[in-house]
KESE-137881 format. One record per residue (C-alpha): residue in one letter; x, y, z. Coordinates in pm, whole numbers. Example, Ala and Ser with C-alpha at 12.3 -4.5 7.8 and 13.67 -1.06 7.14 Angstrom:
2
['A' [1230 -450 780]]
['S' [1367 -106 714]]
end
This chain:
636
['X' [2709 164 23]]
['X' [2738 -199 146]]
['X' [2376 -187 213]]
['X' [2281 -41 -135]]
['X' [2471 -350 -314]]
['X' [2298 -591 -98]]
['X' [1961 -488 -162]]
['X' [2014 -471 -528]]
['X' [2178 -821 -515]]
['X' [1893 -964 -308]]
['X' [1634 -864 -556]]
['X' [1820 -1044 -826]]
['X' [1848 -1344 -629]]
['X' [1460 -1384 -503]]
['X' [1212 -1553 -740]]
['X' [1015 -1270 -784]]
['X' [1339 -1096 -929]]
['X' [1362 -1354 -1209]]
['X' [986 -1289 -1283]]
['X' [1038 -899 -1294]]
['X' [1337 -967 -1543]]
['X' [1131 -1216 -1771]]
['X' [895 -951 -1773]]
['X' [1145 -661 -1868]]
['X' [1249 -909 -2164]]
['X' [930 -978 -2342]]
['X' [771 -638 -2246]]
['X' [797 -440 -2551]]
['X' [534 -164 -2483]]
['X' [664 175 -2458]]
['X' [1021 110 -2412]]
['X' [1091 402 -2656]]
['X' [792 650 -2536]]
['X' [955 973 -2398]]
['X' [618 1168 -2337]]
['X' [286 1084 -2212]]
['X' [121 1248 -2465]]
['X' [265 988 -2705]]
['X' [72 748 -2570]]
['X' [-267 788 -2732]]
['X' [-197 795 -3136]]
['X' [-49 443 -3079]]
['X' [-322 329 -2846]]
['X' [-573 445 -3111]]
['X' [-364 227 -3364]]
['X' [-364 -109 -3150]]
['X' [-730 -92 -2958]]
['X' [-906 111 -3209]]
['X' [-1250 16 -3142]]
['X' [-1224 -110 -2794]]
['X' [-1392 86 -2518]]
['X' [-1146 279 -2336]]
['X' [-1330 494 -2102]]
['X' [-1708 461 -1961]]
['X' [-1865 726 -1719]]
['X' [-2229 628 -1674]]
['X' [-2265 864 -1325]]
['X' [-2148 1194 -1487]]
['X' [-2378 1457 -1501]]
['X' [-2391 1366 -1901]]
['X' [-2301 992 -1948]]
['X' [-2013 937 -2195]]
['X' [-1816 661 -2349]]
['X' [-1519 652 -2582]]
['X' [-1333 394 -2771]]
['X' [-944 445 -2817]]
['X' [-971 601 -3162]]
['X' [-1236 867 -3036]]
['X' [-1019 911 -2736]]
['X' [-689 1021 -2914]]
['X' [-921 1239 -3151]]
['X' [-1081 1423 -2860]]
['X' [-718 1465 -2701]]
['X' [-582 1602 -3044]]
['X' [-885 1861 -3108]]
['X' [-848 1944 -2738]]
['X' [-480 2053 -2773]]
['X' [-545 2245 -3105]]
['X' [-807 2445 -2909]]
['X' [-556 2503 -2626]]
['X' [-298 2623 -2868]]
['X' [-587 2870 -3035]]
['X' [-640 2982 -2682]]
['X' [-283 3106 -2645]]
['X' [-136 2844 -2407]]
['X' [248 2770 -2491]]
['X' [489 2524 -2406]]
['X' [567 2521 -2009]]
['X' [248 2722 -1914]]
['X' [76 2565 -1665]]
['X' [-293 2549 -1607]]
['X' [-500 2496 -1273]]
['X' [-742 2174 -1301]]
['X' [-1012 2144 -1051]]
['X' [-1224 1863 -1152]]
['X' [-1332 1465 -1026]]
['X' [-1322 1169 -1227]]
['X' [-1444 1188 -1564]]
['X' [-1336 1144 -1938]]
['X' [-1356 1530 -1971]]
['X' [-1057 1545 -1703]]
['X' [-843 1269 -1892]]
['X' [-879 1461 -2195]]
['X' [-803 1809 -2060]]
['X' [-493 1664 -1886]]
['X' [-380 1491 -2206]]
['X' [-452 1765 -2411]]
['X' [-241 2036 -2224]]
['X' [23 1778 -2217]]
['X' [7 1737 -2594]]
['X' [47 2123 -2617]]
['X' [347 2143 -2422]]
['X' [170 2278 -2121]]
['X' [122 2118 -1741]]
['X' [-177 2099 -1529]]
['X' [-170 2225 -1126]]
['X' [-439 1981 -1010]]
['X' [-659 1948 -674]]
['X' [-977 1823 -574]]
['X' [-1299 2044 -593]]
['X' [-1379 1949 -228]]
['X' [-1053 2150 -126]]
['X' [-1106 2466 67]]
['X' [-1140 2784 -148]]
['X' [-834 2912 16]]
['X' [-651 2626 -95]]
['X' [-759 2656 -464]]
['X' [-687 3041 -497]]
['X' [-359 2944 -330]]
['X' [-280 2677 -588]]
['X' [-389 2909 -907]]
['X' [-131 3182 -749]]
['X' [143 2948 -639]]
['X' [175 2782 -948]]
['X' [155 3072 -1173]]
['X' [-147 2925 -1352]]
['X' [-182 3132 -1665]]
['X' [-549 2956 -1725]]
['X' [-819 2745 -1513]]
['X' [-1049 2427 -1567]]
['X' [-1297 2358 -1335]]
['X' [-1572 2105 -1322]]
['X' [-1843 2345 -1253]]
['X' [-1944 2718 -1263]]
['X' [-2031 2664 -871]]
['X' [-1631 2659 -807]]
['X' [-1616 3009 -943]]
['X' [-1809 3150 -743]]
['X' [-1637 3170 -401]]
['X' [-1231 3178 -584]]
['X' [-1284 3547 -594]]
['X' [-978 3561 -873]]
['X' [-777 3883 -857]]
['X' [-574 3779 -1165]]
['X' [-600 3806 -1545]]
['X' [-642 3443 -1698]]
['X' [-615 3349 -2082]]
['X' [-944 3174 -2026]]
['X' [-1151 2963 -1797]]
['X' [-1296 2617 -1921]]
['X' [-1596 2480 -1731]]
['X' [-1651 2107 -1786]]
['X' [-2011 2054 -1680]]
['X' [-2355 2268 -1699]]
['X' [-2425 2630 -1757]]
['X' [-2126 2865 -1739]]
['X' [-2108 3258 -1720]]
['X' [-2034 3440 -2047]]
['X' [-1674 3517 -1957]]
['X' [-1584 3131 -1974]]
['X' [-1598 2881 -2206]]
['X' [-1827 2563 -2182]]
['X' [-1732 2216 -2272]]
['X' [-1979 2184 -2567]]
['X' [-1856 2509 -2715]]
['X' [-1470 2387 -2633]]
['X' [-1558 2073 -2833]]
['X' [-1702 2256 -3161]]
['X' [-1388 2464 -3187]]
['X' [-1167 2150 -3178]]
['X' [-1364 1985 -3475]]
['X' [-1256 2281 -3708]]
['X' [-914 2318 -3552]]
['X' [-601 2189 -3733]]
['X' [-397 1918 -3527]]
['X' [-83 2023 -3402]]
['X' [277 1864 -3523]]
['X' [422 1619 -3288]]
['X' [621 1801 -3016]]
['X' [990 1714 -2972]]
['X' [1076 1478 -2728]]
['X' [1156 1611 -2362]]
['X' [1123 1355 -2088]]
['X' [1229 1613 -1863]]
['X' [946 1827 -1921]]
['X' [696 1926 -1658]]
['X' [353 1698 -1697]]
['X' [181 1792 -1397]]
['X' [198 1988 -1025]]
['X' [9 1775 -788]]
['X' [-36 1977 -440]]
['X' [-6 1772 -133]]
['X' [-326 1695 61]]
['X' [-160 1587 365]]
['X' [-162 1724 742]]
['X' [-2 2054 664]]
['X' [-253 2350 625]]
['X' [-13 2492 319]]
['X' [4 2261 69]]
['X' [320 2224 -176]]
['X' [345 2158 -540]]
['X' [502 1812 -644]]
['X' [646 1884 -996]]
['X' [616 1550 -1176]]
['X' [784 1519 -1528]]
['X' [713 1319 -1806]]
['X' [1000 1056 -1725]]
['X' [863 1020 -1362]]
['X' [494 918 -1504]]
['X' [630 675 -1767]]
['X' [873 488 -1541]]
['X' [533 380 -1385]]
['X' [379 299 -1688]]
['X' [626 62 -1788]]
['X' [726 -95 -1487]]
['X' [387 -130 -1291]]
['X' [364 -445 -1537]]
['X' [572 -624 -1288]]
['X' [282 -624 -1047]]
['X' [-3 -691 -1279]]
['X' [-25 -826 -1651]]
['X' [-359 -665 -1805]]
['X' [-455 -793 -2096]]
['X' [-689 -592 -2373]]
['X' [-1076 -514 -2276]]
['X' [-1003 -637 -1904]]
['X' [-1230 -439 -1720]]
['X' [-1126 -196 -1419]]
['X' [-1301 55 -1206]]
['X' [-1193 406 -1093]]
['X' [-1292 531 -756]]
['X' [-999 701 -623]]
['X' [-945 1064 -693]]
['X' [-834 1109 -1041]]
['X' [-592 1407 -998]]
['X' [-426 1199 -709]]
['X' [-56 1039 -811]]
['X' [-166 721 -707]]
['X' [-509 680 -897]]
['X' [-336 875 -1196]]
['X' [-47 625 -1263]]
['X' [-247 351 -1258]]
['X' [-499 466 -1488]]
['X' [-235 538 -1726]]
['X' [-94 226 -1688]]
['X' [-404 11 -1719]]
['X' [-504 215 -2044]]
['X' [-172 163 -2188]]
['X' [-249 -192 -2200]]
['X' [-583 -148 -2354]]
['X' [-798 -205 -2054]]
['X' [-1173 -33 -2026]]
['X' [-1166 247 -1743]]
['X' [-1532 232 -1591]]
['X' [-1569 581 -1354]]
['X' [-1777 530 -1062]]
['X' [-1866 682 -720]]
['X' [-1852 578 -374]]
['X' [-2241 538 -390]]
['X' [-2242 371 -676]]
['X' [-1935 135 -618]]
['X' [-2132 -202 -483]]
['X' [-2370 -174 -787]]
['X' [-2085 -126 -1045]]
['X' [-1888 -406 -893]]
['X' [-2185 -644 -953]]
['X' [-2260 -499 -1318]]
['X' [-1924 -422 -1472]]
['X' [-1736 -733 -1287]]
['X' [-1373 -522 -1282]]
['X' [-1047 -766 -1309]]
['X' [-855 -476 -1136]]
['X' [-984 -265 -855]]
['X' [-711 1 -732]]
['X' [-813 88 -401]]
['X' [-699 210 -19]]
['X' [-726 17 282]]
['X' [-1017 176 416]]
['X' [-1251 38 123]]
['X' [-1141 -312 182]]
['X' [-1229 -276 574]]
['X' [-1553 -147 447]]
['X' [-1584 -441 252]]
['X' [-1521 -664 555]]
['X' [-1742 -489 743]]
['X' [-2033 -541 526]]
['X' [-1979 -902 539]]
['X' [-1987 -927 895]]
['X' [-2311 -688 907]]
['X' [-2420 -941 683]]
['X' [-2349 -1219 917]]
['X' [-2516 -1105 1202]]
['X' [-2844 -1093 1023]]
['X' [-2816 -1459 966]]
['X' [-2969 -1741 1135]]
['X' [-2761 -1865 1443]]
['X' [-2647 -2172 1291]]
['X' [-2572 -2028 941]]
['X' [-2364 -1770 1131]]
['X' [-2182 -2024 1348]]
['X' [-2080 -2232 1026]]
['X' [-1983 -1919 821]]
['X' [-1773 -1811 1125]]
['X' [-1611 -2158 1200]]
['X' [-1538 -2191 825]]
['X' [-1381 -1854 815]]
['X' [-1143 -1902 1143]]
['X' [-1036 -2245 990]]
['X' [-955 -2079 660]]
['X' [-767 -1789 814]]
['X' [-576 -2043 989]]
['X' [-500 -2260 713]]
['X' [-384 -1964 493]]
['X' [-166 -1816 787]]
['X' [6 -2146 853]]
['X' [55 -2193 482]]
['X' [214 -1875 474]]
['X' [455 -1946 739]]
['X' [557 -2270 600]]
['X' [574 -2111 274]]
['X' [802 -1827 395]]
['X' [580 -1539 306]]
['X' [545 -1444 643]]
['X' [702 -1181 844]]
['X' [754 -1415 1166]]
['X' [1152 -1487 1241]]
['X' [1236 -1776 1007]]
['X' [1296 -2089 1224]]
['X' [1292 -2424 1059]]
['X' [1103 -2600 1330]]
['X' [819 -2367 1311]]
['X' [814 -2405 917]]
['X' [808 -2738 939]]
['X' [512 -2751 1220]]
['X' [337 -2496 1012]]
['X' [374 -2719 730]]
['X' [204 -3008 892]]
['X' [-76 -2761 1052]]
['X' [-132 -2643 689]]
['X' [-179 -3023 543]]
['X' [-427 -3095 846]]
['X' [-632 -2783 804]]
['X' [-645 -2809 431]]
['X' [-953 -3033 353]]
['X' [-1187 -2790 546]]
['X' [-1047 -2481 370]]
['X' [-1070 -2649 42]]
['X' [-1449 -2745 118]]
['X' [-1500 -2369 197]]
['X' [-1306 -2220 -82]]
['X' [-1539 -2450 -325]]
['X' [-1892 -2408 -124]]
['X' [-1883 -2082 37]]
['X' [-1598 -1818 -36]]
['X' [-1693 -1788 -410]]
['X' [-2024 -1680 -319]]
['X' [-1888 -1424 -91]]
['X' [-1662 -1299 -304]]
['X' [-1905 -1252 -582]]
['X' [-2131 -1054 -332]]
['X' [-1825 -822 -233]]
['X' [-1644 -745 -532]]
['X' [-1778 -935 -845]]
['X' [-1689 -1270 -971]]
['X' [-1399 -1168 -1198]]
['X' [-1149 -949 -991]]
['X' [-786 -1079 -1039]]
['X' [-583 -816 -876]]
['X' [-692 -567 -580]]
['X' [-379 -315 -564]]
['X' [-381 -157 -210]]
['X' [-184 157 -125]]
['X' [-240 486 47]]
['X' [-172 381 422]]
['X' [-143 82 640]]
['X' [-394 -225 562]]
['X' [-441 -394 911]]
['X' [-335 -774 885]]
['X' [-702 -847 1040]]
['X' [-835 -716 704]]
['X' [-584 -867 495]]
['X' [-609 -1215 664]]
['X' [-985 -1215 585]]
['X' [-975 -1145 239]]
['X' [-657 -1409 176]]
['X' [-876 -1643 379]]
['X' [-1207 -1613 125]]
['X' [-970 -1592 -201]]
['X' [-871 -1239 -266]]
['X' [-526 -1121 -330]]
['X' [-421 -792 -223]]
['X' [-105 -660 -342]]
['X' [-18 -403 -86]]
['X' [197 -86 -220]]
['X' [411 186 -98]]
['X' [470 507 -267]]
['X' [433 894 -190]]
['X' [324 1184 -421]]
['X' [716 1276 -479]]
['X' [757 962 -602]]
['X' [507 921 -869]]
['X' [392 756 -647]]
['X' [474 359 -644]]
['X' [827 277 -501]]
['X' [753 -112 -390]]
['X' [484 -343 -407]]
['X' [362 -704 -339]]
['X' [380 -937 -630]]
['X' [123 -1255 -681]]
['X' [426 -1467 -685]]
['X' [595 -1353 -360]]
['X' [296 -1175 -125]]
['X' [450 -1146 178]]
['X' [179 -1031 436]]
['X' [233 -714 652]]
['X' [508 -608 419]]
['X' [470 -328 135]]
['X' [685 -573 -111]]
['X' [989 -519 -318]]
['X' [1102 -206 -501]]
['X' [1011 -173 -889]]
['X' [1295 -227 -1091]]
['X' [1517 64 -1139]]
['X' [1455 184 -783]]
['X' [1665 186 -487]]
['X' [1543 150 -121]]
['X' [1802 189 199]]
['X' [1752 231 568]]
['X' [1935 479 770]]
['X' [1964 536 1143]]
['X' [1733 818 1226]]
['X' [2015 993 1438]]
['X' [2324 915 1289]]
['X' [2227 893 909]]
['X' [2403 574 858]]
['X' [2294 271 652]]
['X' [2141 3 851]]
['X' [2172 -381 784]]
['X' [1904 -669 704]]
['X' [1613 -616 994]]
['X' [1721 -342 1165]]
['X' [1497 -22 1198]]
['X' [1539 323 1074]]
['X' [1426 556 813]]
['X' [1351 499 486]]
['X' [1521 631 164]]
['X' [1415 621 -190]]
['X' [1597 643 -496]]
['X' [1482 628 -885]]
['X' [1350 795 -1163]]
['X' [1000 822 -1043]]
['X' [1167 1056 -762]]
['X' [1086 1403 -816]]
['X' [1374 1633 -852]]
['X' [1242 1888 -570]]
['X' [921 2068 -477]]
['X' [813 2368 -692]]
['X' [909 2688 -531]]
['X' [1075 2510 -221]]
['X' [1416 2491 -320]]
['X' [1560 2488 88]]
['X' [1298 2182 201]]
['X' [1412 1994 -131]]
['X' [1748 2012 -37]]
['X' [1701 1855 326]]
['X' [1512 1581 175]]
['X' [1691 1491 -156]]
['X' [2070 1447 -108]]
['X' [2354 1458 -342]]
['X' [2312 1116 -460]]
['X' [1944 1150 -541]]
['X' [1824 961 -215]]
['X' [1474 1075 -114]]
['X' [1397 1106 250]]
['X' [1029 944 277]]
['X' [978 1058 647]]
['X' [887 711 671]]
['X' [1007 437 931]]
['X' [1069 67 836]]
['X' [1316 -218 783]]
['X' [1437 -437 490]]
['X' [1394 -801 532]]
['X' [1666 -1034 404]]
['X' [1506 -1103 84]]
['X' [1469 -771 1]]
['X' [1112 -689 115]]
['X' [1029 -378 261]]
['X' [804 -355 613]]
['X' [680 -29 716]]
['X' [659 84 1099]]
['X' [506 416 1111]]
['X' [597 810 1027]]
['X' [907 966 1157]]
['X' [705 1284 1235]]
['X' [448 1092 1406]]
['X' [645 905 1669]]
['X' [512 1039 1986]]
['X' [736 1070 2296]]
['X' [562 1025 2638]]
['X' [745 1272 2916]]
['X' [915 964 3058]]
['X' [1105 934 2702]]
['X' [976 644 2582]]
['X' [924 669 2189]]
['X' [597 496 2054]]
['X' [464 464 1681]]
['X' [96 505 1670]]
['X' [63 391 1332]]
['X' [55 -23 1451]]
['X' [-135 58 1747]]
['X' [-443 218 1552]]
['X' [-381 -56 1319]]
['X' [-429 -334 1568]]
['X' [-732 -126 1733]]
['X' [-926 -80 1398]]
['X' [-945 -436 1377]]
['X' [-1199 -426 1707]]
['X' [-1554 -484 1650]]
['X' [-1614 -156 1861]]
['X' [-1400 74 1659]]
['X' [-1491 231 1322]]
['X' [-1188 503 1337]]
['X' [-916 558 1586]]
['X' [-634 799 1656]]
['X' [-358 767 1947]]
['X' [-209 1034 2097]]
['X' [17 1140 2354]]
['X' [280 1352 2288]]
['X' [477 1476 2594]]
['X' [229 1367 2819]]
['X' [253 1067 3087]]
['X' [42 798 2883]]
['X' [-146 760 2583]]
['X' [-476 812 2467]]
['X' [-702 755 2184]]
['X' [-963 947 1997]]
['X' [-1198 699 1915]]
['X' [-1525 678 1683]]
['X' [-1699 394 1778]]
['X' [-1904 170 1526]]
['X' [-2279 227 1556]]
['X' [-2388 -93 1655]]
['X' [-2127 -96 1923]]
['X' [-2324 156 2142]]
['X' [-2671 -2 2128]]
['X' [-2818 342 2077]]
['X' [-2678 472 2385]]
['X' [-2596 865 2397]]
['X' [-2240 861 2504]]
['X' [-2128 1141 2311]]
['X' [-2322 1397 2528]]
['X' [-2091 1575 2775]]
['X' [-2297 1507 3063]]
['X' [-2057 1288 3282]]
['X' [-2304 1057 3388]]
['X' [-2217 729 3604]]
['X' [-2331 486 3299]]
['X' [-2131 658 3076]]
['X' [-1828 654 3259]]
['X' [-1887 270 3307]]
['X' [-1904 267 2921]]
['X' [-1608 440 2856]]
['X' [-1424 249 3114]]
['X' [-1521 -79 2965]]
['X' [-1419 29 2601]]
['X' [-1098 141 2764]]
['X' [-1017 -205 2880]]
['X' [-1138 -406 2610]]
['X' [-876 -178 2367]]
['X' [-608 -218 2644]]
['X' [-642 -615 2602]]
['X' [-633 -628 2202]]
['X' [-325 -407 2270]]
['X' [-160 -608 2504]]
['X' [-230 -911 2290]]
['X' [2 -741 2002]]
['X' [359 -954 1954]]
['X' [626 -749 2120]]
['X' [360 -551 2348]]
['X' [490 -287 2577]]
['X' [343 -125 2891]]
['X' [362 199 2757]]
['X' [155 175 2451]]
['X' [-174 100 2685]]
['X' [-404 356 2678]]
['X' [-462 591 2992]]
['X' [-791 707 2841]]
['X' [-1000 732 2557]]
['X' [-1210 1013 2432]]
['X' [-1545 926 2201]]
['X' [-1536 1178 1877]]
['X' [-1744 1232 1568]]
['X' [-1658 1044 1270]]
['X' [-1351 1177 1036]]
['X' [-1453 1229 701]]
['X' [-1359 1403 351]]
['X' [-1627 1675 418]]
['X' [-1530 1814 742]]
['X' [-1191 1812 655]]
['X' [-1048 1536 870]]
['X' [-966 1295 602]]
['X' [-772 1344 259]]
['X' [-913 1246 -74]]
['X' [-754 891 -42]]
['X' [-881 855 361]]
['X' [-581 901 524]]
['X' [-639 1091 866]]
['X' [-513 1476 912]]
['X' [-391 1414 1232]]
['X' [-319 1801 1315]]
['X' [-687 1867 1223]]
['X' [-816 1619 1400]]
['X' [-614 1710 1720]]
['X' [-718 2113 1697]]
['X' [-1092 1990 1657]]
['X' [-1053 1811 1983]]
['X' [-803 2006 2187]]
['X' [-1042 2076 2464]]
['X' [-1179 1757 2519]]
['X' [-766 1623 2507]]
['X' [-695 1899 2764]]
['X' [-962 1835 3000]]
['X' [-863 1419 2963]]
['X' [-493 1510 3056]]
['X' [-581 1781 3344]]
['X' [-797 1521 3504]]
end
């Protein structure tokens, strides 16, 4: 228990704890909110004519102000009641980002029901499994094409199709809306914070998804406390690019709407154009998105004249250096605190201030404008490990990335960096009412500051247990409410959390050495050669890596053929040496962390099932696809 007390005391004493406390003192929004669907009538009063949702790229372009959104939600709930939905019923909802998704989601909650959600790109067998596992009594789908492969064997109250034409046995969205116009709105439901709000089915590396039941109190925690991270203002523009059904995008979207922001739905294809036209103030994002932005800058740089390219590279190097020295001097680095080092860093920061200031005024505003628009105030980055190389690039050009951490099971945000305490390479500080502790992976005993172990979390946002998986839940949540995240990490003396990998992903070589692949992959991803990488080696004599090369790195060479030409072998050897050189330069690098071989593979994408919707690599499926090549590598 001592470690828990120390963590809480540290959070109160650090400057950010004071800022959080001030926010909680000043904030009056939603303190009495008990159910999520109670938001919309109040928002209609606060922000009546302000735009809430804009969707220019859906099949039918739509926009709603806050009053119209509230009316749509009320009307949809009345129709759901007419169709026979009752409190605590569950409805499967398979659709992508659009106002209709949110109206359906909140209409279901308004009638006292919950939704079981998933992406339409999930395999058909997973969608069928979710319908059956959740006990869904009805179905909502984006389009009729999804129904063709479902082959449903159960009777449903209704099937609602959100877009396009639909079979006669279903309800088209236009008919659904028409019914709502003549339906009586429902009386307010009794307050029930513990009522199920949604079942979010996991999209990780397991073949059989598990339903994560999130209650209204879980989600309301996020709506209230995410304000300690960002302070949105009425009519601020924000862009939605991540899957709306995912806990991360969903909670942040609820939160931003609760503050009167305008939510703009976009797609990956339209993102760059929309960033310029919408000029968002906020961008919830994942690490892969920022890596793509940085790569776009690097690609543009290569096309510049030599003199201009050299100038930009020199300015970027100096700005990176200045920001790195400034962070070390300000104790916003994860490097060990040594007074002498901080003094030297402060001197170096002062000496590099002038060239960095020149770039900050003359060069970086234009770069920022072209990358993300000119009004981006806060970028919240979660859903995976952000490479320090990528993070430091955006820090150098003046874009603050606030890295956060959480899981679907925790609604999802547990910790996040703050603008006034943004310690790079950490995932920040716990949200209020959230406890984090580190335990030894073998003895389960609490560890002290700086010691690495398994991360446990406790708070109002943590689920009570998996849907229909009581025994597995018992192994993850103890009697005191501590949830085993499965992640490895350490807590610094100021209370900030650093993640070091996944407990189940630790690779054990046949010599007994334990190696965490995640930081190695993050390091290799910074290479100009590597687009994607997966480090392997469980029970083998050495590590190896599955590598997706950047197109420009192979210069048109056909290196993915199965013919072992001498030129290909030379190329593979050269790439391996380059990657091992990068690994050797890591602080604290060990010899066992070198690669004994590499395999060049085809990209990992959402379409081929090797990435989740939030662009995490599905390790088991990647290994299965490339198993023959892996066996051949280790047999040689």
